[in-house]
N, C-alpha and C positions, 0 to 999 in steps of 0.2 A: 419814541418811548424807550425807556431803558429796559433791558432784558434782565429778569431776575435769574440768578444762577442757583440751582440746587446742588448741594454737595452730595457726593457719593459716600462720604464718611462722616461720622459724628464725633469721633475721638472719645466717646463715652466708655469704650471698652479697653482703653489703654492701660487701665489699672488691673486688668485681669478679671474683672467682674462684668456681668451682663444683667440687663434689666429683664424682668418678667412681665407678663401681661397682668398688671396689678401692682400694688406697691411692693417694692423690694428688689434687691439685687443679690445675686449669688455668684460664687466663683465660676468661671467658665468651665471648670472641670466637674462641677456639680452634676449629679445624675440627670437633672431636668434639662439643662442645655445639651448634655451628651445625647439624650434621647431625641431632642429636637434636631440635633445635627445629623443623627442617623436617618431620621425621617426625611430630612432635607436631601441627604445623599441619595436615598432610595428614589425620591421624586426625580432627581437629576438623572440617575441611571435609567429609570423607566422612560424619561423624556428622550434619551438617546435611542432606546429601544423603539420608541414610537416613531422617531425620525427615520429609522432604518426599516420599519415594519413593511413587509410585503403584503400582509393580509389587512384589508380595511377593517376587519373585525378587531384585530389586535390594536390598531390605532384608536378605534372608537372606545374600546374597553379601557385602554391606558389613559386616555384623556379623562374619563370619569374617575379612575383611580387616582390620578394626580390631583384632581380637584378635591377628592376625599382626603388625601394625605395633607393637603393644605389646611383643610378644616381640622383634621385630627391634630396636626402640629400646633395649631392655635390653642386647643384645649390643653395639650401637654405643656405648652409654654406659660399657661396661666397659673397664678398662685391658686392654692386649693380653694380659697374663699371666693375667687372670681371664675373658677373653671366652668360653672354652670352657665355663665353668660356666653361661653364659647362652645358649648356642647352641641354638636351636630351628629356625630357618629353614634348610631344606635343599632339595635338588633336587625333592623331592616337592611342596613348596609352590609352586615355580615351575611344575611340571607341572599342578597344580590350576588355577592362573591361566590357563595356556594352554588347558586343557580348557574352562573356563568361557567364555573369550573366543571360542573356536572355536564352542562351542555357541550363544552369542548371535549370532555372525556368520551362522549358517545361516538365521536368521529375520529378519535386518535388512538393508536395502539399504545398501551402503557408498557414502557420498558420493564422487564423483570429484574433488571440490575441497575446500578448507578450509571449515570451517563457523564460524558465529558462535555463541558461547554465549548462552543466555538464552531459548530457546524453551519451557522448562519450568523450574520452580523447582529440582527435583532435578537436572535436566540441567545447569543453570547451576552448581550447587554441585559436581557431578561434574567439570565442566570446570575449576573452580577447584582442586579436589582434584588433578586430573591435572597441572596446572601446578606445584603445590606438590610433588607426587611427583617430577616431573622435576627440580626444584631439589634435593630430597633425594638423588636419584640422582647428580647432579653432585657433591654434597658427600661422599657415600659413595665415589664413584669416587676422589675426592681422598685420602680416608683409605686406601683400598686401595693406590693408587699410591705413597703415602708409606710404606707398610708398617705403618700403625697399625691395620689391620683385615685379617683373613685370610679370612673367610667370603665367597667370591665369590658364593654363592647370594643374599646380601642385595642385591647390585647387580642380578643377574638378576631377582630378585623385583620390585624397584622398576621396572625397565624394563618387565616384563610388566604390572605393575599400571597403568601409564599407559595401555597399550592397553586393558585391561579397563575403565578409567574412561571411555574414549572410547566403547566399545561400550555401556556402561550409560547414557551420556548419550543415545545414539540410542534405546535402549529406553525411557528415561523420556520423551523427546519424543513417541514414539509412544503411550505409555501415557497421556500428557496430551492426546492428539488433536492434536498440533501437527506441522507440517512443519518439518524442520530447515532453518534459514536458511543459505544459502551465503554465504561471505565476499565473493565478487565479485558486484557488482550486474549482473544480466543485462539491465537496461534500457538502451536505446540512448542 
């Protein structure tokens, strides 16, 4: 029997436009693909953090978060008239993030100053993921304010996710046996 070969490329984006979930194509620099790209980047950075995680709790939380981001990205990629078909993220997802963050905060000392990323591998990637999530949040806010997105839970989810990433960074630093480095140098 002959083997069918699947292609890893479609060539449909060669003109600088990309398709949406629903009818229509937009320029690749349009706010919708920009937001999807940032969400995709966040998912990848959090995947690296998960791969380096020392705490099983971090890996478990990040697996669920990555799955949520996959669903969230589908809704962002959909045309406004098709978005409801892809809606998964709701207030319950935001509440879960808050519960996880609060639970982590009970056992972690909260730095009173800004910190520097890089005290542990997973922590550094969580910091990177947090920064990318914040960019995605700004881009989703733009879509919401333009009227191109209706589900406000997506914006709240991304906002809470950045806080969770920070708490997980502290957890990973502790799991690696490292003190978290403060941004200000305390030396005279």
